N, C-alpha and C positions, 0 to 999 in steps of 0.2 A: 567431184565428190556429190553424190545426194545428199539433200537435207530434207527434214520434214517441214511439212506442211499442215497446219491444223485448220484450215479453212472448211472440210469435210466436220469436223468437231463441231463448229460453230452453227452450220448449217443443223446439223443435228439435235444438238441442245434447243436451238429455236424451235424445230418441230416439234421437241417433246415438253415444251414452253419451261426449259432449265433455264437458270442463269448462273453467272460464275460465282458468284455468293452461293449459292446451291453447293458447287462443289467444294468450298470451304465448309458448309455447315454441314453437310451430308456427309461427306466424304473423310474430311479433317485435312484435304489439301491446303498447302502451304501458300500462300501469296505467290512465293518465288518460283514455285513451279507453275502456277498458273500464268506468271510472267514472262516465264520462258515458252510456256506453249504460246502465248499473244505475240510472242516475237519470233514464232517458228524456230527453237532452238531442242535440242536434243532433251527428251526425259528419258527416265528409266522404263524400261518395257513392263514392269509390274504396275506403272501410273497408267499404260496404256489399258492394259487388261483391265485396271480396276474401273477405269471409264467406261470402255465394252461392257462389264458387267452392269455397272451403274446405270446404262443408258441402253440396255439390251439389244447391243446391235454388233455388228461385226466391226473389225479393225479398220476397212475401208472407207469406215463411217465417221473415222475419230482422226488417222492420219493419212496422208499419202506422200509421197517421197519424189521430190523434183530434183531434175540436175540443178546444181550450185552454178554460182556464177564464174 
């Protein structure tokens, strides 16, 4: 089964000088949602859309799908 990999998100955020705390402050994102992304777990598609809008980027700059083990 394929699993999400949020490495592109952290790269995109670094390029735009954004921190995880900015997601909490600016988007009201919960720490549990951020924790899921840090641990490459699934989050709602609405979260992905919100991130794309916030960072003015495409979905591939937020998440990619990789084969699971």
